[in-house]
N, C-alpha and C positions, 0 to 999 in steps of 0.2 A: 649636497642635499639629496641628490638622487639615491646615493648609497644608504643614507639614513631612511629615506622613504622605503626602500627595499627591505631594510631590516625591520622597520615598524610593521610593514605589511605582513612579513613572515611571522613576526611575533604575535600579532593580533589574530592572524589566521590560525596559528597553532593553538591559541587559546580557545577559539570558537570550535575547532575540529576535535579537540580533546575533551572539551567540557562534558559532553553527554556521558552519563554513567553506563558505559557499555560493558561488554564481556571482559575486555582487557583490563579496564579499571577495577572491576569486581575482583579479578585475579590479583591485581597489584595490592588492593586493600587487604585481601586475605593473607597474602605473604607478609605484609606489614603487621597485621595484628598478631600473627604467629611469631613475629621477630625473626623471620628467616631473611636476614638482611643480604646475604650473599646471593641467594636465589632471586631476591627482589631486584638487586642491582643488575644481574644478567638478563632477567626478563625485561626490565625497563630499557636496558641498553639495546636489545633487539628491536623494541618498539621505536625508539628514537632513531635508530639508523634507517629503518624503513621509511619512517615519516619524513626524514630529512631528504632521502633519495627521491621519494615521490613528489615532494614539494619542489625540489630543484628541477626535476623533469618536467613538471607542469609549467614552472616558470620559463624554462627554456623553450618549450613549445609555444607558450603565449607570446613571448617577445619576438621570436623568430617567425611568427605568423604561419607556423606549420599547421596543417590541418590535423585535427585529432582523429579523423576518421580511420586512419591506420590503426591506432590503438583500439578504437571501438570495434573495428572489424576483427582485430586479433581477439578481443574479448568474446565477441559473438562466436567466432569460429572455435574457440576453446572453452565455451561456457560450461559444457558438461564437466570437463576436467576441473575447472575452477569450483564448481558447485560441489563436486565430490571431495576436493581438498577442504573446502569450508566445513562440509559435514564431518569429515574425519577429525578436524581440529576441535569442533564442538563436542563430538563424542569422546575424543581423547581427554579433553579438559574435564568433561563431566565424570568419566570413569576414574580419572586421576583424583578428583575431589572425593568421590564416594569410597574408594578402596585403599587410599593411602593411609597408612597406620598412623593413628593419633593417640595421644595420652587421654584416657577417658575421665580424668579428673578436672575440675574446674581450674583454669589457668589464670593467675593473677599477673599484673604487669611485671612484678619483680621476678616472677618465675620463668617468663618467656625465654629470655636470653640464655638462662641456664639449661632449660630443657632442650634448646636447639643447637647448643654449642657443638655437640658431637654429630648431630645430623648435618650441620652445615659443612663439616670437614669432609664428609663422605658423599655429599650431595653431587648429583650430576649437573654441574652448572651449565655445561654446554647445551644440555637438553632444554633448560629454561631459556637460554639465549635463543635457540632455534624456535622454541615455542613463541617467543615474543615476535620474532621475525615473521614466522608463518601466519600467526594470528593477525598481525597487522596487514600482511599482504592480502588476506582473505576478506578484508573490509571492502565491499564493492563500491561504496561511495567516496573512498578516499581520493582517488585520482580525479574523478569528475569534480569533486569539491575544490581541490587545489587549483585545477585548470580554470574553472569558472571564477574562482577567487582572483587569480592573477589577471585574467581577461577583464575583470571588473575594475582593476586598479589603473588600467590604461597607462602602463609604464612604457617609456621608449626603450629602444635597444642600443642606446648610445654608450652605456656603461660596460666596461669589460666584464665578460661573463664569469671569469674566475673570482673576482672580488665580490660579485653579486652572490655567487654560489656560497662562498665562505660566510658572508653576512647572513644569508638565508639559513644556512646550517646553524649558526649561533642563535638567530631569532627563534627558529623552530624548537631548538634545544631548550632555551629559557622558557618559552611559552608552554611547552609540554610539562617541564618540570614544575612550573608554578601550579598548574592544575593538579598534578600528582601531589605536590606538597599541600595543596589546599584540601584535597580529599582526606589526606592523612591528618591534617589539622583538626577537621571536623570529626574524624573517627576518634582521635584522641580525646576529644571532649566528651564522647559517650562511651569510651572504652571501659570505664569502670563498670558500666552495666553489661556491655557486650561480653567482656571477658569473664563475667561471672557465669555465663553459659558455657556449655561444653563446646570447645572449638570443633570437635569431631561432628557434632550435630549441625553446627552452622555450615561446615564445608559440605556435609552430606546433602543438605537441602539445596546448596548452591550447585552441587554436581547434578542433582535431579533436575534443577532448573535448566542447566546446560543441555541435558539430554532431552528434555521437553522441547527446547528450542530447536534441537537438531531434528526431532520428529516433525515439528511444524514446517521447517524449511524442506525437509524431505518430501512432504506432501505437496508443498508449493513447487518444488523443482520438478518432480516427476509425474504429478497428476494434473498440472495445469500447463 
């Protein structure tokens, strides 16, 4: 029963932490709309790996009653570099959306896969994998959320860590994927209208949105 409880907690926590429509979810939806399935897979894989690692780290800290002050102090001591990395990711994603070459004609559902077949063969999949990793690592609330989540479950530390880690990985993976699939399901319901617009125009405005967020965070980081 303890193992089942650990799995359920990881699953529900993954649902709650992934549900907000943040920057990474927007990126995932755009890759899905454009039919760039290989890029989507590797970008999503990077997100899942980091989320699983952070969740397990927070779980181990919580059940072994380690003080999280060490991690907090590390964050404070390296806050400047973390903020710079976060801004670089935002700027990169913004510029990538704005300047990446697109077909300027309206794209229909049946056309998406055909238009992207050649692109997928030559795409830099490793770049999208690393983009998913770095983008997830720069979410400042991820570790505090998982730590507080596990502390709130009041689990004992009698279960073998290895089995718990495996179950947590499965629970997080399933929870994250359900949210990703849910967003895609709703996008498919409105895709007939969305895909009538120019994909280049949609991505360009998303790119401007990312750059605007980078500007706001830069003001917050360096002027306050």
